[in-house]
C-alpha angles and dihedrals in degrees: 000000000000118000120224116229112223119217118233093265092052091046090053091049092049091049091049092050089052092052093049092048092050091049091050093051092048092048092052091052100048135019092222090061089054096044090051088073097049134080137191143181121252106237093213101046100024088226123137115237138182134199114249106162091211139083093054096327096091089110089070091064089048087054091055089047088056092053092059114092098359121113099205123025121179125189127188104195148177118236128269097026096117093244093134088051089054090051097050091041090054090052092052091047091052091051093051100042097039107046112211093037120144116203122190118198118190124191138175099275144341094283093052092044090056089050090051095053088043089058090051090051093050091053092048094046092051095048116106119249096251090056094054090078094222091299118153124200115245096171134065092039089200138352125014123326121253099194113344143048121188126189125191121205131208092261091055097254116137128213119200133197114193125185118198138169123249108269139149089264100039109130097004110137092005125123122197143168091221133017121195116198106192120197088357093171088069100044108123091212100033097139092051091049094048092052091047094053098046091091087060089067093044090055093052098266130133135240125203114194117191128172150137113242120274105184128272135316101034125117093260092054091048091052091048094050093047099036097115094050091048096047093247118154098229127179139168117230108199131206092250091069087083104095092215094063117088129162091276089056092052092047091053095047092047088061091059101040133057120242090256092051091047089051091051099042106029113015120168097203139016095255091056091048096053099034094047095050093045096051117249136206093208132070107279090204091056093046090048090054090051090050092051090055096046113131124225112254117261090233145330124246144173137196119249110195121218124236093277094049089224094104136032135199123226109235120188119212147124091266093058116125095207118076118205122202098166130016111256119247104261090208 
């Protein structure tokens, strides 16, 4: 069989097609490979930024790895780490690579919900044609979206991304493949939302919960404290994950912010985040050091009463609600 010699122009075209195909395959397989080709504008600074997942930002790709295949992901975070961008970017990626997906994104109020869907739109608008996977925008018909984006695919399936404010009815009656609860610690109706979205998990969907700390007693704090027992993949993302923040940076910022503001904006551990935002009579630094040195419990246990209720048996197990660090003195 005779081979056809390609001229230099044809060779260049063929090579370019190969590159585009490889990028498309990689982007289908992993959200980081799609986000690499997008850009957006930071609403606070007005500066354009791109994801690169290198030079100290490798942990962001690890975050996206963690989103894949887990039903409930919870992140307690410091500010200005791009975690909310990862969350909304993941939702857009799901919509584009899994036609028919519905993503629900809930934020503190109407203003923040509009910002959230605006971020999704910016990522979509900046994506190259070959990474749009033949999706066509149905909504908005023109201009920027205020609450909803709809994409239609060649086979007629439609993916939808809806942003809504926290409210007593948010999520009720809705079904979704992925739910993103942004700044959940500050949702005025967090408990109502959480109950409403539980069926999402039951139906095989996924929930991403992201927030800075907001003191004790709220729904976000309860989820954080009971994450292990509830099978929630929880993780703290501290301010020092930002590669541009060294000890000199922290020293400078501590001179301009109160301890409470530092705990809210730039905590270095979970104890500092929650204690600082709740108000504390004790030294947050000292308590944070204690938290860093905390041992894992030797085991968990619970009491199972007998039929009379007069006696109970100690039963050890991962579902125990009592944690034991040292055996009690039997005397």
